[in-house]
N, CA, C and O atoms as a GROMACS GRO file, in nm:
protein
  620
    1GLU      N    1  26.256  18.084   9.428
    1GLU     CA    2  26.338  17.951   9.502
    1GLU      C    3  26.327  17.803   9.378
    1GLU      O    4  26.376  17.691   9.393
    2LEU      N    5  26.265  17.845   9.288
    2LEU     CA    6  26.261  17.756   9.156
    2LEU      C    7  26.317  17.804   9.088
    2LEU      O    8  26.332  17.735   8.987
    3ILE      N    9  26.384  17.936   9.081
    3ILE     CA   10  26.481  18.011   8.968
    3ILE      C   11  26.650  17.975   9.012
    3ILE      O   12  26.753  17.961   8.946
    4ALA      N   13  26.622  17.968   9.134
    4ALA     CA   14  26.780  17.984   9.234
    4ALA      C   15  26.799  17.789   9.161
    4ALA      O   16  26.885  17.731   9.094
    5ALA      N   17  26.671  17.751   9.222
    5ALA     CA   18  26.747  17.572   9.232
    5ALA      C   19  26.773  17.548   9.040
    5ALA      O   20  26.848  17.462   8.995
    6THR      N   21  26.697  17.642   8.956
    6THR     CA   22  26.785  17.592   8.839
    6THR      C   23  26.867  17.592   8.783
    6THR      O   24  26.895  17.528   8.681
    7GLY      N   25  26.964  17.726   8.884
    7GLY     CA   26  27.079  17.846   8.814
    7GLY      C   27  27.125  17.705   8.911
    7GLY      O   28  27.207  17.654   8.834
    8ASN      N   29  27.120  17.588   9.065
    8ASN     CA   30  27.256  17.563   9.116
    8ASN      C   31  27.247  17.417   9.045
    8ASN      O   32  27.317  17.322   9.080
    9GLY      N   33  27.126  17.413   8.911
    9GLY     CA   34  27.125  17.257   8.927
    9GLY      C   35  27.079  17.193   8.972
    9GLY      O   36  27.105  17.075   8.945
   10ASP      N   37  26.980  17.222   9.070
   10ASP     CA   38  26.912  17.143   9.155
   10ASP      C   39  26.784  17.069   9.086
   10ASP      O   40  26.734  16.957   9.095
   11VAL      N   41  26.758  17.184   9.014
   11VAL     CA   42  26.604  17.075   8.914
   11VAL      C   43  26.674  17.159   8.774
   11VAL      O   44  26.765  17.241   8.785
   12ASP      N   45  26.617  17.123   8.656
   12ASP     CA   46  26.689  17.073   8.519
   12ASP      C   47  26.552  17.161   8.452
   12ASP      O   48  26.558  17.130   8.333
   13ILE      N   49  26.457  17.234   8.467
   13ILE     CA   50  26.407  17.342   8.378
   13ILE      C   51  26.301  17.394   8.477
   13ILE      O   52  26.261  17.317   8.564
   14SER      N   53  26.256  17.514   8.470
   14SER     CA   54  26.096  17.518   8.554
   14SER      C   55  26.089  17.668   8.467
   14SER      O   56  26.159  17.738   8.394
   15VAL      N   57  25.961  17.663   8.528
   15VAL     CA   58  25.882  17.812   8.429
   15VAL      C   59  25.829  17.906   8.574
   15VAL      O   60  25.714  17.866   8.596
   16ALA      N   61  25.846  17.956   8.625
   16ALA     CA   62  25.813  18.072   8.697
   16ALA      C   63  25.799  18.179   8.646
   16ALA      O   64  25.846  18.219   8.539
   17GLU      N   65  25.697  18.263   8.760
   17GLU     CA   66  25.681  18.470   8.708
   17GLU      C   67  25.751  18.526   8.778
   17GLU      O   68  25.792  18.506   8.892
   18GLU      N   69  25.770  18.621   8.683
   18GLU     CA   70  25.869  18.718   8.716
   18GLU      C   71  25.823  18.853   8.690
   18GLU      O   72  25.721  18.862   8.622
   19PRO      N   73  25.888  18.976   8.735
   19PRO     CA   74  25.808  19.118   8.702
   19PRO      C   75  25.905  19.127   8.550
   19PRO      O   76  26.020  19.093   8.521
   20ALA      N   77  25.809  19.182   8.484
   20ALA     CA   78  25.859  19.197   8.362
   20ALA      C   79  25.937  19.305   8.313
   20ALA      O   80  25.973  19.309   8.195
   21ASP      N   81  25.961  19.377   8.382
   21ASP     CA   82  26.079  19.457   8.390
   21ASP      C   83  26.205  19.454   8.429
   21ASP      O   84  26.296  19.535   8.412
   22ARG      N   85  26.199  19.321   8.500
   22ARG     CA   86  26.318  19.215   8.530
   22ARG      C   87  26.352  19.144   8.502
   22ARG      O   88  26.453  19.104   8.560
   23VAL      N   89  26.287  19.047   8.366
   23VAL     CA   90  26.343  18.958   8.331
   23VAL      C   91  26.437  18.916   8.319
   23VAL      O   92  26.527  18.996   8.294
   24SER      N   93  26.478  18.759   8.330
   24SER     CA   94  26.604  18.733   8.381
   24SER      C   95  26.587  18.588   8.371
   24SER      O   96  26.661  18.513   8.434
   25GLY      N   97  26.466  18.532   8.271
   25GLY     CA   98  26.470  18.404   8.229
   25GLY      C   99  26.444  18.422   8.102
   25GLY      O  100  26.428  18.534   8.052
   26GLU      N  101  26.435  18.287   8.024
   26GLU     CA  102  26.322  18.344   7.917
   26GLU      C  103  26.220  18.341   7.919
   26GLU      O  104  26.157  18.246   7.967
   27SER      N  105  26.144  18.484   7.847
   27SER     CA  106  26.023  18.524   7.869
   27SER      C  107  25.961  18.408   7.714
   27SER      O  108  25.996  18.384   7.598
   28LEU      N  109  25.807  18.353   7.851
   28LEU     CA  110  25.743  18.321   7.684
   28LEU      C  111  25.621  18.360   7.693
   28LEU      O  112  25.531  18.328   7.616
   29SER      N  113  25.611  18.426   7.780
   29SER     CA  114  25.487  18.508   7.767
   29SER      C  115  25.470  18.638   7.899
   29SER      O  116  25.471  18.638   8.022
   30ILE      N  117  25.460  18.720   7.814
   30ILE     CA  118  25.414  18.824   7.918
   30ILE      C  119  25.237  18.854   7.966
   30ILE      O  120  25.156  18.877   7.876
   31GLU      N  121  25.193  18.851   8.098
   31GLU     CA  122  25.063  18.847   8.153
   31GLU      C  123  25.060  19.057   8.162
   31GLU      O  124  25.131  19.146   8.116
   32ARG      N  125  24.922  19.049   8.261
   32ARG     CA  126  24.907  19.118   8.306
   32ARG      C  127  24.843  19.034   8.436
   32ARG      O  128  24.804  18.918   8.437
   33LEU      N  129  24.844  19.137   8.551
   33LEU     CA  130  24.849  19.092   8.707
   33LEU      C  131  24.733  19.112   8.751
   33LEU      O  132  24.723  19.218   8.812
   34LEU      N  133  24.589  19.018   8.742
   34LEU     CA  134  24.518  19.225   8.796
   34LEU      C  135  24.455  19.099   8.943
   34LEU      O  136  24.483  18.986   8.983
   35TRP      N  137  24.389  19.175   8.967
   35TRP     CA  138  24.220  19.184   9.142
   35TRP      C  139  24.173  19.089   9.067
   35TRP      O  140  24.166  19.084   8.944
   36VAL      N  141  24.121  18.970   9.192
   36VAL     CA  142  24.007  18.909   9.157
   36VAL      C  143  24.002  18.919   9.233
   36VAL      O  144  24.081  18.957   9.319
   37GLY      N  145  23.817  18.864   9.235
   37GLY     CA  146  23.722  18.813   9.382
   37GLY      C  147  23.663  18.788   9.354
   37GLY      O  148  23.657  18.757   9.234
   38ARG      N  149  23.517  18.772   9.473
   38ARG     CA  150  23.439  18.626   9.379
   38ARG      C  151  23.283  18.755   9.272
   38ARG      O  152  23.264  18.877   9.283
   39PRO      N  153  23.252  18.711   9.235
   39PRO     CA  154  23.163  18.786   9.206
   39PRO      C  155  23.048  18.839   9.250
   39PRO      O  156  23.006  18.796   9.358
   40ASP      N  157  23.000  18.902   9.206
   40ASP     CA  158  22.932  19.030   9.344
   40ASP      C  159  22.960  19.067   9.502
   40ASP      O  160  22.911  19.125   9.599
   41GLY      N  161  23.082  18.988   9.455
   41GLY     CA  162  23.152  19.052   9.638
   41GLY      C  163  23.181  19.162   9.703
   41GLY      O  164  23.208  19.258   9.631
   42LYS      N  165  23.184  19.182   9.846
   42LYS     CA  166  23.226  19.299   9.875
   42LYS      C  167  23.438  19.312   9.896
   42LYS      O  168  23.528  19.393   9.916
   43ALA      N  169  23.419  19.206   9.879
   43ALA     CA  170  23.569  19.227  10.017
   43ALA      C  171  23.645  19.313   9.970
   43ALA      O  172  23.721  19.359  10.055
   44HIS      N  173  23.664  19.383   9.803
   44HIS     CA  174  23.726  19.467   9.721
   44HIS      C  175  23.722  19.636   9.728
   44HIS      O  176  23.785  19.728   9.677
   45SER      N  177  23.560  19.611   9.865
   45SER     CA  178  23.529  19.756   9.925
   45SER      C  179  23.546  19.792  10.057
   45SER      O  180  23.498  19.887  10.119
   46LYS      N  181  23.622  19.702  10.091
   46LYS     CA  182  23.638  19.743  10.287
   46LYS      C  183  23.767  19.714  10.297
   46LYS      O  184  23.848  19.643  10.237
   47ARG      N  185  23.766  19.814  10.423
   47ARG     CA  186  23.859  19.879  10.462
   47ARG      C  187  23.937  19.893  10.577
   47ARG      O  188  23.914  19.982  10.659
   48PRO      N  189  24.044  19.799  10.591
   48PRO     CA  190  24.132  19.782  10.537
   48PRO      C  191  24.140  19.656  10.421
   48PRO      O  192  24.115  19.546  10.472
   49LEU      N  193  24.169  19.651  10.274
   49LEU     CA  194  24.074  19.570  10.242
   49LEU      C  195  24.174  19.436  10.273
   49LEU      O  196  24.295  19.445  10.295
   50PRO      N  197  24.105  19.325  10.269
   50PRO     CA  198  24.122  19.214  10.297
   50PRO      C  199  24.195  19.162  10.175
   50PRO      O  200  24.152  19.193  10.064
   51LEU      N  201  24.335  19.060  10.191
   51LEU     CA  202  24.401  19.005  10.065
   51LEU      C  203  24.477  18.864  10.143
   51LEU      O  204  24.537  18.862  10.251
   52SER      N  205  24.450  18.753  10.049
   52SER     CA  206  24.512  18.624  10.064
   52SER      C  207  24.570  18.714   9.961
   52SER      O  208  24.540  18.795   9.873
   53VAL      N  209  24.723  18.621  10.055
   53VAL     CA  210  24.802  18.537   9.894
   53VAL      C  211  24.853  18.442   9.932
   53VAL      O  212  24.854  18.404  10.050
   54VAL      N  213  24.922  18.368   9.803
   54VAL     CA  214  24.917  18.293   9.850
   54VAL      C  215  24.999  18.242   9.962
   54VAL      O  216  24.960  18.181  10.062
   55SER      N  217  25.163  18.292   9.918
   55SER     CA  218  25.261  18.233  10.054
   55SER      C  219  25.363  18.408  10.093
   55SER      O  220  25.370  18.486   9.999
   56GLU      N  221  25.403  18.432  10.172
   56GLU     CA  222  25.566  18.474  10.218
   56GLU      C  223  25.575  18.510  10.083
   56GLU      O  224  25.510  18.582  10.008
   57ALA      N  225  25.673  18.439  10.074
   57ALA     CA  226  25.731  18.370   9.906
   57ALA      C  227  25.633  18.435   9.783
   57ALA      O  228  25.688  18.425   9.673
   58CYS      N  229  25.523  18.488   9.780
   58CYS     CA  230  25.465  18.493   9.618
   58CYS      C  231  25.561  18.620   9.532
   58CYS      O  232  25.600  18.733   9.560
   59ILE      N  233  25.567  18.578   9.478
   59ILE     CA  234  25.644  18.662   9.363
   59ILE      C  235  25.532  18.778   9.320
   59ILE      O  236  25.601  18.831   9.232
   60PHE      N  237  25.449  18.828   9.319
   60PHE     CA  238  25.323  18.915   9.364
   60PHE      C  239  25.322  19.003   9.494
   60PHE      O  240  25.258  19.097   9.540
   61ARG      N  241  25.378  18.961   9.513
   61ARG     CA  242  25.366  18.987   9.711
   61ARG      C  243  25.412  19.143   9.687
   61ARG      O  244  25.320  19.224   9.675
   62PRO      N  245  25.588  19.208   9.677
   62PRO     CA  246  25.572  19.281   9.681
   62PRO      C  247  25.517  19.379   9.561
   62PRO      O  248  25.537  19.500   9.574
   63ALA      N  249  25.446  19.330   9.441
   63ALA     CA  250  25.436  19.484   9.396
   63ALA      C  251  25.245  19.506   9.427
   63ALA      O  252  25.182  19.611   9.446
   64VAL      N  253  25.199  19.373   9.421
   64VAL     CA  254  25.055  19.430   9.512
   64VAL      C  255  25.065  19.564   9.651
   64VAL      O  256  24.986  19.658   9.662
   65HIS      N  257  25.212  19.528   9.765
   65HIS     CA  258  25.218  19.567   9.875
   65HIS      C  259  25.218  19.666   9.775
   65HIS      O  260  25.096  19.666   9.759
   66ALA      N  261  25.271  19.778   9.669
   66ALA     CA  262  25.345  19.851   9.667
   66ALA      C  263  25.266  19.992   9.620
   66ALA      O  264  25.271  20.111   9.651
   67ALA      N  265  25.182  19.894   9.517
   67ALA     CA  266  25.027  19.951   9.481
   67ALA      C  267  24.924  20.010   9.601
   67ALA      O  268  24.874  20.114   9.645
   68LEU      N  269  24.929  19.855   9.622
   68LEU     CA  270  24.837  19.972   9.725
   68LEU      C  271  24.885  20.101   9.788
   68LEU      O  272  24.835  20.211   9.766
   69LYS      N  273  25.044  20.063   9.916
   69LYS     CA  274  25.084  20.169   9.907
   69LYS      C  275  25.009  20.289   9.868
   69LYS      O  276  24.908  20.347   9.909
   70GLU      N  277  25.166  20.317   9.700
   70GLU     CA  278  25.106  20.430   9.646
   70GLU      C  279  24.891  20.406   9.639
   70GLU      O  280  24.841  20.518   9.622
   71ALA      N  281  24.828  20.342   9.644
   71ALA     CA  282  24.702  20.463   9.628
   71ALA      C  283  24.638  20.491   9.727
   71ALA      O  284  24.530  20.548   9.710
   72GLY      N  285  24.696  20.454   9.901
   72GLY     CA  286  24.682  20.458   9.980
   72GLY      C  287  24.590  20.337  10.074
   72GLY      O  288  24.570  20.332  10.195
   73ILE      N  289  24.562  20.279  10.004
   73ILE     CA  290  24.503  20.157  10.052
   73ILE      C  291  24.523  20.074  10.134
   73ILE      O  292  24.577  19.973  10.088
   74ASP      N  293  24.490  20.072  10.298
   74ASP     CA  294  24.524  20.028  10.337
   74ASP      C  295  24.435  19.844  10.420
   74ASP      O  296  24.322  19.831  10.467
   75TRP      N  297  24.560  19.725  10.401
   75TRP     CA  298  24.475  19.584  10.363
   75TRP      C  299  24.517  19.546  10.528
   75TRP      O  300  24.565  19.620  10.614
   76ARG      N  301  24.485  19.425  10.532
   76ARG     CA  302  24.516  19.322  10.527
   76ARG      C  303  24.558  19.120  10.554
   76ARG      O  304  24.474  19.043  10.508
   77ALA      N  305  24.656  19.073  10.609
   77ALA     CA  306  24.629  18.960  10.545
   77ALA      C  307  24.530  18.855  10.520
   77ALA      O  308  24.590  18.761  10.468
   78VAL      N  309  24.465  18.841  10.527
   78VAL     CA  310  24.342  18.726  10.557
   78VAL      C  311  24.377  18.540  10.549
   78VAL      O  312  24.312  18.461  10.617
   79PHE      N  313  24.500  18.490  10.443
   79PHE     CA  314  24.551  18.367  10.399
   79PHE      C  315  24.609  18.395  10.340
   79PHE      O  316  24.586  18.472  10.247
   80ASP      N  317  24.764  18.321  10.384
   80ASP     CA  318  24.947  18.304  10.338
   80ASP      C  319  24.939  18.185  10.376
   80ASP      O  320  24.959  18.170  10.497
   81ASN      N  321  24.907  18.051  10.287
   81ASN     CA  322  24.985  17.977  10.328
   81ASN      C  323  25.045  17.906  10.217
   81ASN      O  324  25.129  17.816  10.226
   82GLY      N  325  25.018  17.933  10.159
   82GLY     CA  326  25.084  17.839  10.000
   82GLY      C  327  25.107  17.731   9.920
   82GLY      O  328  25.186  17.644   9.882
   83ASN      N  329  24.893  17.825   9.909
   83ASN     CA  330  24.835  17.658   9.828
   83ASN      C  331  24.771  17.792   9.813
   83ASN      O  332  24.732  17.884   9.886
   84ILE      N  333  24.779  17.744   9.606
   84ILE     CA  334  24.591  17.829   9.563
   84ILE      C  335  24.472  17.803   9.531
   84ILE      O  336  24.386  17.862   9.466
   85GLU      N  337  24.478  17.697   9.591
   85GLU     CA  338  24.318  17.623   9.570
   85GLU      C  339  24.243  17.687   9.725
   85GLU      O  340  24.121  17.702   9.734
   86ALA      N  341  24.352  17.724   9.855
   86ALA     CA  342  24.336  17.746   9.944
   86ALA      C  343  24.290  17.899   9.958
   86ALA      O  344  24.205  17.951  10.030
   87THR      N  345  24.375  17.949   9.868
   87THR     CA  346  24.357  18.148   9.850
   87THR      C  347  24.199  18.129   9.786
   87THR      O  348  24.087  18.158   9.830
   88MET      N  349  24.246  18.069   9.665
   88MET     CA  350  24.084  18.057   9.597
   88MET      C  351  23.946  18.047   9.679
   88MET      O  352  23.849  18.115   9.645
   89THR      N  353  23.943  17.984   9.757
   89THR     CA  354  23.876  18.003   9.863
   89THR      C  355  23.848  18.113   9.960
   89THR      O  356  23.733  18.138   9.996
   90THR      N  357  23.945  18.175  10.000
   90THR     CA  358  23.938  18.283  10.083
   90THR      C  359  23.831  18.394   9.971
   90THR      O  360  23.749  18.474  10.015
   91VAL      N  361  23.860  18.371   9.824
   91VAL     CA  362  23.830  18.457   9.732
   91VAL      C  363  23.705  18.440   9.739
   91VAL      O  364  23.642  18.542   9.763
   92ARG      N  365  23.614  18.295   9.718
   92ARG     CA  366  23.506  18.244   9.682
   92ARG      C  367  23.378  18.284   9.752
   92ARG      O  368  23.270  18.322   9.706
   93ALA      N  369  23.451  18.252   9.969
   93ALA     CA  370  23.376  18.321  10.005
   93ALA      C  371  23.380  18.439  10.000
   93ALA      O  372  23.296  18.475  10.083
   94ASP      N  373  23.417  18.513   9.961
   94ASP     CA  374  23.461  18.686   9.967
   94ASP      C  375  23.531  18.713  10.146
   94ASP      O  376  23.530  18.802  10.231
   95LEU      N  377  23.556  18.651  10.137
   95LEU     CA  378  23.661  18.748  10.250
   95LEU      C  379  23.758  18.785  10.209
   95LEU      O  380  23.828  18.851  10.287
   96ALA      N  381  23.794  18.768  10.110
   96ALA     CA  382  23.894  18.800  10.038
   96ALA      C  383  23.973  18.894   9.908
   96ALA      O  384  23.931  19.009   9.905
   97VAL      N  385  24.014  18.881   9.868
   97VAL     CA  386  24.102  18.915   9.693
   97VAL      C  387  24.202  18.884   9.708
   97VAL      O  388  24.254  18.854   9.815
   98THR      N  389  24.264  18.884   9.569
   98THR     CA  390  24.395  18.797   9.555
   98THR      C  391  24.410  18.816   9.445
   98THR      O  392  24.321  18.785   9.366
   99PRO      N  393  24.568  18.892   9.386
   99PRO     CA  394  24.579  18.927   9.285
   99PRO      C  395  24.581  18.791   9.171
   99PRO      O  396  24.537  18.682   9.209
  100SER      N  397  24.623  18.805   9.062
  100SER     CA  398  24.626  18.660   8.937
  100SER      C  399  24.617  18.687   8.840
  100SER      O  400  24.527  18.757   8.794
  101LEU      N  401  24.726  18.630   8.767
  101LEU     CA  402  24.769  18.650   8.609
  101LEU      C  403  24.606  18.601   8.556
  101LEU      O  404  24.519  18.527   8.601
  102ALA      N  405  24.626  18.704   8.414
  102ALA     CA  406  24.535  18.685   8.328
  102ALA      C  407  24.426  18.508   8.264
  102ALA      O  408  24.310  18.471   8.242
  103SER      N  409  24.560  18.460   8.260
  103SER     CA  410  24.552  18.318   8.206
  103SER      C  411  24.531  18.195   8.274
  103SER      O  412  24.535  18.079   8.234
  104VAL      N  413  24.495  18.271   8.445
  104VAL     CA  414  24.474  18.096   8.548
  104VAL      C  415  24.339  18.145   8.612
  104VAL      O  416  24.291  18.062   8.690
  105VAL      N  417  24.230  18.322   8.589
  105VAL     CA  418  24.190  18.307   8.688
  105VAL      C  419  24.066  18.245   8.688
  105VAL      O  420  23.987  18.293   8.607
  106PRO      N  421  24.009  18.111   8.784
  106PRO     CA  422  23.910  18.066   8.736
  106PRO      C  423  23.791  18.096   8.689
  106PRO      O  424  23.747  18.208   8.717
  107SER      N  425  23.699  17.994   8.598
  107SER     CA  426  23.621  18.051   8.614
  107SER      C  427  23.516  18.070   8.674
  107SER      O  428  23.413  18.064   8.608
  108ASP      N  429  23.508  18.099   8.822
  108ASP     CA  430  23.402  18.090   8.885
  108ASP      C  431  23.432  18.232   9.007
  108ASP      O  432  23.363  18.270   9.102
  109ILE      N  433  23.557  18.282   8.957
  109ILE     CA  434  23.666  18.421   9.027
  109ILE      C  435  23.564  18.532   8.864
  109ILE      O  436  23.523  18.517   8.749
  110GLN      N  437  23.574  18.625   8.966
  110GLN     CA  438  23.573  18.763   8.898
  110GLN      C  439  23.703  18.841   8.894
  110GLN      O  440  23.777  18.842   8.993
  111VAL      N  441  23.745  18.930   8.742
  111VAL     CA  442  23.836  18.986   8.732
  111VAL      C  443  23.773  19.120   8.773
  111VAL      O  444  23.661  19.152   8.734
  112LEU      N  445  23.873  19.224   8.882
  112LEU     CA  446  23.808  19.386   8.939
  112LEU      C  447  23.820  19.477   8.814
  112LEU      O  448  23.921  19.548   8.812
  113GLY      N  449  23.787  19.480   8.772
  113GLY     CA  450  23.837  19.653   8.707
  113GLY      C  451  23.861  19.782   8.734
  113GLY      O  452  23.834  19.796   8.853
  114PRO      N  453  23.881  19.838   8.709
  114PRO     CA  454  23.917  20.036   8.798
  114PRO      C  455  23.830  20.062   8.853
  114PRO      O  456  23.831  20.147   8.943
  115GLU      N  457  23.655  19.949   8.790
  115GLU     CA  458  23.553  19.982   8.863
  115GLU      C  459  23.585  19.960   9.028
  115GLU      O  460  23.519  20.001   9.123
  116SER      N  461  23.672  19.903   9.028
  116SER     CA  462  23.666  19.815   9.170
  116SER      C  463  23.719  19.938   9.319
  116SER      O  464  23.708  19.947   9.442
  117GLY      N  465  23.766  19.996   9.228
  117GLY     CA  466  23.863  20.057   9.375
  117GLY      C  467  24.034  20.025   9.307
  117GLY      O  468  24.089  20.128   9.266
  118LEU      N  469  24.097  19.926   9.298
  118LEU     CA  470  24.160  19.882   9.329
  118LEU      C  471  24.325  19.972   9.209
  118LEU      O  472  24.322  20.062   9.125
  119PRO      N  473  24.388  19.924   9.239
  119PRO     CA  474  24.499  20.051   9.207
  119PRO      C  475  24.552  19.949   9.104
  119PRO      O  476  24.620  19.865   9.164
  120PRO      N  477  24.545  19.920   8.949
  120PRO     CA  478  24.657  19.842   8.861
  120PRO      C  479  24.788  19.792   8.909
  120PRO      O  480  24.881  19.839   8.975
  121LEU      N  481  24.755  19.654   8.841
  121LEU     CA  482  24.873  19.585   8.828
  121LEU      C  483  24.998  19.648   8.765
  121LEU      O  484  24.992  19.755   8.706
  122PRO      N  485  25.152  19.555   8.784
  122PRO     CA  486  25.217  19.577   8.679
  122PRO      C  487  25.225  19.457   8.583
  122PRO      O  488  25.169  19.363   8.641
  123ASN      N  489  25.286  19.405   8.424
  123ASN     CA  490  25.285  19.350   8.401
  123ASN      C  491  25.407  19.205   8.478
  123ASN      O  492  25.510  19.242   8.536
  124PHE      N  493  25.379  19.080   8.470
  124PHE     CA  494  25.476  18.998   8.477
  124PHE      C  495  25.526  18.886   8.394
  124PHE      O  496  25.453  18.794   8.358
  125SER      N  497  25.648  18.894   8.365
  125SER     CA  498  25.656  18.736   8.249
  125SER      C  499  25.627  18.622   8.299
  125SER      O  500  25.649  18.617   8.420
  126ILE      N  501  25.573  18.495   8.239
  126ILE     CA  502  25.597  18.373   8.245
  126ILE      C  503  25.747  18.306   8.194
  126ILE      O  504  25.792  18.273   8.084
  127SER      N  505  25.792  18.305   8.315
  127SER     CA  506  25.992  18.229   8.187
  127SER      C  507  26.002  18.131   8.226
  127SER      O  508  25.983  18.094   8.342
  128LEU      N  509  26.034  18.066   8.131
  128LEU     CA  510  26.161  17.921   8.108
  128LEU      C  511  26.281  17.954   8.139
  128LEU      O  512  26.356  18.032   8.080
  129PHE      N  513  26.310  17.859   8.287
  129PHE     CA  514  26.503  17.907   8.281
  129PHE      C  515  26.512  17.733   8.278
  129PHE      O  516  26.428  17.649   8.312
  130VAL      N  517  26.644  17.718   8.223
  130VAL     CA  518  26.689  17.559   8.188
  130VAL      C  519  26.812  17.604   8.274
  130VAL      O  520  26.868  17.713   8.287
  131ARG      N  521  26.842  17.437   8.346
  131ARG     CA  522  26.961  17.417   8.354
  131ARG      C  523  27.066  17.454   8.276
  131ARG      O  524  27.024  17.511   8.174
  132LYS      N  525  27.199  17.445   8.281
  132LYS     CA  526  27.298  17.504   8.293
  132LYS      C  527  27.422  17.351   8.268
  132LYS      O  528  27.520  17.305   8.328
  133ASP      N  529  27.311  17.302   8.094
  133ASP     CA  530  27.471  17.218   8.080
  133ASP      C  531  27.369  17.157   7.915
  133ASP      O  532  27.257  17.195   7.882
  134ASP      N  533  27.451  17.064   7.847
  134ASP     CA  534  27.417  17.006   7.689
  134ASP      C  535  27.353  16.876   7.708
  134ASP      O  536  27.374  16.780   7.633
  135ASP      N  537  27.292  16.873   7.787
  135ASP     CA  538  27.170  16.713   7.854
  135ASP      C  539  27.101  16.755   7.731
  135ASP      O  540  27.083  16.870   7.691
  136PRO      N  541  27.066  16.644   7.678
  136PRO     CA  542  26.969  16.684   7.530
  136PRO      C  543  26.757  16.691   7.592
  136PRO      O  544  26.660  16.766   7.579
  137ALA      N  545  26.800  16.536   7.669
  137ALA     CA  546  26.628  16.556   7.726
  137ALA      C  547  26.604  16.643   7.763
  137ALA      O  548  26.491  16.686   7.736
  138VAL      N  549  26.716  16.744   7.871
  138VAL     CA  550  26.673  16.874   7.915
  138VAL      C  551  26.667  16.948   7.811
  138VAL      O  552  26.568  17.016   7.835
  139ARG      N  553  26.714  16.986   7.693
  139ARG     CA  554  26.663  17.105   7.564
  139ARG      C  555  26.559  17.044   7.516
  139ARG      O  556  26.474  17.131   7.497
  140GLU      N  557  26.504  16.904   7.475
  140GLU     CA  558  26.380  16.880   7.439
  140GLU      C  559  26.249  16.900   7.479
  140GLU      O  560  26.142  16.897   7.418
  141LEU      N  561  26.282  16.922   7.597
  141LEU     CA  562  26.107  16.916   7.776
  141LEU      C  563  26.098  17.069   7.733
  141LEU      O  564  25.988  17.123   7.714
  142ALA      N  565  26.291  17.179   7.710
  142ALA     CA  566  26.274  17.334   7.711
  142ALA      C  567  26.190  17.341   7.570
  142ALA      O  568  26.090  17.405   7.535
  143ASP      N  569  26.283  17.237   7.498
  143ASP     CA  570  26.202  17.301   7.359
  143ASP      C  571  26.035  17.311   7.344
  143ASP      O  572  25.976  17.407   7.294
  144HIS      N  573  25.963  17.172   7.406
  144HIS     CA  574  25.875  17.130   7.409
  144HIS      C  575  25.738  17.210   7.525
  144HIS      O  576  25.616  17.210   7.509
  145ILE      N  577  25.807  17.262   7.618
  145ILE     CA  578  25.759  17.401   7.698
  145ILE      C  579  25.708  17.487   7.598
  145ILE      O  580  25.590  17.495   7.566
  146ARG      N  581  25.849  17.584   7.528
  146ARG     CA  582  25.838  17.700   7.464
  146ARG      C  583  25.730  17.646   7.383
  146ARG      O  584  25.641  17.731   7.386
  147SER      N  585  25.676  17.496   7.276
  147SER     CA  586  25.593  17.510   7.142
  147SER      C  587  25.485  17.510   7.225
  147SER      O  588  25.386  17.548   7.164
  148ALA      N  589  25.465  17.487   7.325
  148ALA     CA  590  25.316  17.522   7.448
  148ALA      C  591  25.320  17.619   7.403
  148ALA      O  592  25.300  17.643   7.284
  149PHE      N  593  25.345  17.694   7.483
  149PHE     CA  594  25.315  17.866   7.524
  149PHE      C  595  25.307  17.910   7.334
  149PHE      O  596  25.196  17.957   7.309
  150ILE      N  597  25.372  17.905   7.244
  150ILE     CA  598  25.375  17.866   7.135
  150ILE      C  599  25.250  17.835   7.107
  150ILE      O  600  25.181  17.932   7.079
  151GLY      N  601  25.182  17.700   7.103
  151GLY     CA  602  25.021  17.682   7.018
  151GLY      C  603  24.923  17.741   7.065
  151GLY      O  604  24.840  17.777   6.981
  152ALA      N  605  24.896  17.770   7.202
  152ALA     CA  606  24.883  17.848   7.304
  152ALA      C  607  24.854  17.957   7.306
  152ALA      O  608  24.770  18.004   7.382
  153GLY      N  609  24.928  18.029   7.207
  153GLY     CA  610  24.913  18.191   7.166
  153GLY      C  611  24.958  18.319   7.288
  153GLY      O  612  24.931  18.432   7.328
  154HIS      N  613  25.027  18.227   7.303
  154HIS     CA  614  25.077  18.337   7.460
  154HIS      C  615  25.247  18.360   7.421
  154HIS      O  616  25.318  18.414   7.505
  155ALA      N  617  25.297  18.321   7.307
  155ALA     CA  618  25.474  18.359   7.227
  155ALA      C  619  25.441  18.515   7.215
  155ALA      O  620  25.524  18.593   7.167
   0.00000   0.00000   0.00000
């Protein structure tokens, strides 16, 4: 939605995730999508796998479903409401697992590695999209965002 809104001029700038193998914006960072769960939780071992993804429009959703299908893991939706904090609450309560980019995994949530039995997930790009015009303020903000990613060691 943000990418489309930026493309049609409704939004000046957006930063959005997109599959790393289909980058259409300016890639600021490439990150692995990871499975996360409650530390010492059991949700990752349940079948069907209890899964919470932020919303039906989440860009991670198709990749997650494809990885689970390829691995032969049945899943069930636990909570899809469009709010990351509510999603992480289901994870903290060990009601579900969820995908997350490495850079935004909360400190009280555990990354679930290969030993969890969950399939690997693909890389995603954190990409910058800028409205197509010559507005100096828009260019300056885009440069500031780029610098922030470089300064954080992402580029």
